[in-house]
C-alpha positions in Angstrom: 0.0 0.0 0.0 2.9 2.3 0.7 4.2 1.7 -2.8 0.9 2.7 -4.3 0.7 5.9 -2.2 4.2 6.8 -3.4 3.2 6.2 -7.0 0.1 8.4 -6.5 2.3 11.2 -5.0 4.7 10.9 -7.9 2.4 10.3 -10.9 -1.0 11.5 -9.6 -4.2 9.6 -10.1 -2.8 7.9 -13.2 -0.8 5.4 -11.1 -2.1 1.9 -11.3 -2.7 -0.1 -8.1 -0.2 -2.8 -7.3 -2.9 -5.5 -7.7 -3.7 -4.4 -11.2 -0.1 -4.5 -12.2 0.6 -7.8 -10.6 -2.5 -9.4 -12.2 -1.4 -8.1 -15.6 2.1 -9.6 -15.2 0.5 -13.0 -14.3 -1.7 -12.8 -17.4 1.3 -11.9 -19.6 3.2 -14.9 -18.2 0.5 -17.3 -19.0 0.1 -15.8 -22.4 3.8 -16.3 -23.1 3.7 -19.8 -21.7 0.8 -20.7 -24.1 2.6 -19.2 -27.1 5.9 -21.1 -26.2 4.0 -24.3 -25.7 2.3 -23.8 -29.1 5.7 -23.2 -30.7 7.2 -26.2 -29.1 4.4 -28.4 -30.4 4.8 -26.9 -33.9 8.6 -27.6 -33.8 8.0 -31.2 -32.7 5.5 -31.6 -35.5 7.4 -29.7 -38.3 11.0 -29.9 -37.2 13.5 -27.6 -39.0 10.9 -26.4 -41.5 9.1 -24.7 -38.5 12.4 -23.1 -37.4 13.0 -21.7 -40.9 9.8 -19.6 -40.6 11.1 -17.7 -37.5 12.3 -14.2 -38.2 14.1 -12.5 -35.2 14.0 -8.7 -34.7 16.6 -7.1 -32.4 17.7 -3.6 -31.6 21.1 -2.6 -30.3 23.5 0.3 -30.0 26.6 0.4 -32.1 29.5 2.8 -32.5 30.3 4.0 -36.0 33.6 3.5 -37.7 35.0 5.3 -40.7 37.9 3.2 -41.8 40.5 4.9 -44.0 40.5 3.3 -47.5 43.8 2.0 -48.8 44.1 4.5 -51.6 43.4 7.3 -49.1 46.4 6.4 -46.9 48.9 6.1 -49.8 51.9 8.4 -49.7 54.8 9.0 -52.0 58.1 7.9 -50.4 61.7 7.6 -51.4 63.1 4.1 -52.0 65.0 3.8 -48.7 62.6 5.6 -46.4 60.9 3.7 -43.6 57.2 2.9 -43.9 54.8 5.3 -42.2 53.1 4.1 -39.0 49.3 3.8 -39.1 47.4 5.0 -36.2 44.9 2.5 -34.7 41.3 3.4 -35.5 39.3 4.3 -32.4 35.5 4.0 -32.3 33.6 7.2 -32.9 31.9 8.8 -29.8 28.6 8.7 -31.9 26.4 5.7 -31.2 23.7 4.6 -33.5 20.7 2.4 -32.9 20.6 -0.5 -35.3 17.5 -2.6 -35.9 18.2 -5.9 -37.4 15.8 -8.5 -38.8 17.3 -11.9 -39.6 16.4 -15.5 -40.0 18.4 -18.8 -40.2 19.9 -17.8 -43.6 21.2 -14.4 -42.5 20.2 -10.7 -42.2 17.1 -9.6 -44.0 16.9 -5.9 -43.1 19.4 -3.8 -41.3 18.1 -0.3 -40.4 20.2 2.5 -38.9 18.1 4.8 -36.7 18.8 8.5 -37.4 21.3 10.0 -34.9 19.8 12.4 -32.4 16.2 11.2 -32.6 14.3 9.3 -29.9 12.8 5.9 -30.8 9.1 6.6 -30.4 6.4 4.0 -30.6 5.1 5.7 -33.8 8.5 5.5 -35.5 9.0 1.9 -34.5 5.5 0.9 -35.6 6.0 2.6 -39.0 9.3 0.7 -39.3 7.6 -2.7 -38.5 4.7 -2.0 -40.8 6.6 -0.6 -43.8 10.1 -2.1 -43.9 9.6 -5.6 -42.5 7.0 -6.8 -45.1 9.1 -5.4 -48.0 12.2 -7.2 -46.7 10.4 -10.5 -46.4 8.7 -10.0 -49.8 12.0 -9.3 -51.5 14.3 -11.8 -49.8 12.0 -14.6 -48.6 9.0 -14.6 -51.0 8.0 -18.2 -49.9 7.5 -16.9 -46.3 5.0 -14.2 -47.1 2.0 -14.4 -44.7 3.6 -17.5 -43.1 6.4 -16.0 -41.0 6.7 -16.1 -37.2 8.2 -12.9 -35.7 10.4 -13.3 -32.6 10.7 -10.0 -30.8 12.3 -9.0 -27.5 9.4 -6.8 -26.5 11.6 -3.7 -26.0 9.5 -0.7 -25.1 10.2 2.5 -27.1 9.7 5.9 -25.6 6.2 7.4 -25.5 4.4 4.1 -25.7 1.0 5.4 -26.6 0.3 3.9 -30.0 -1.0 0.9 -31.9 
């Protein structure tokens, strides 16, 4: 009860009671259990053919590199002069969010999120609706309308959408 009163103080009347949140978590657990049981039964029935239908979607942060090309680093030197020392490439301080969609054969879509923007639910939803079907249609036409998406359920910012 103390927890709920602190939530009300912090967030006002929009705070959910602990019982509501706890029951929602239990419902989600049972829903995930049912889905996993269904997938296990499908795998036991279909084997590797079932696994080839799974498409995983993952998001991660990555640093950008801009390696120097070989022709950019060439220098004119005299015949007896020592070779110039190359400086080790350090990662850029700029980090980009990368959204990757892949299956057992490899990467289907790799999307670099624009630097300086926040991943909102609307942007992420548009990405899922627009780019994923095109990638599946172009690279895996036999899976259209038969794919199974495996998603890590990451919550983007401003989650009021869909």
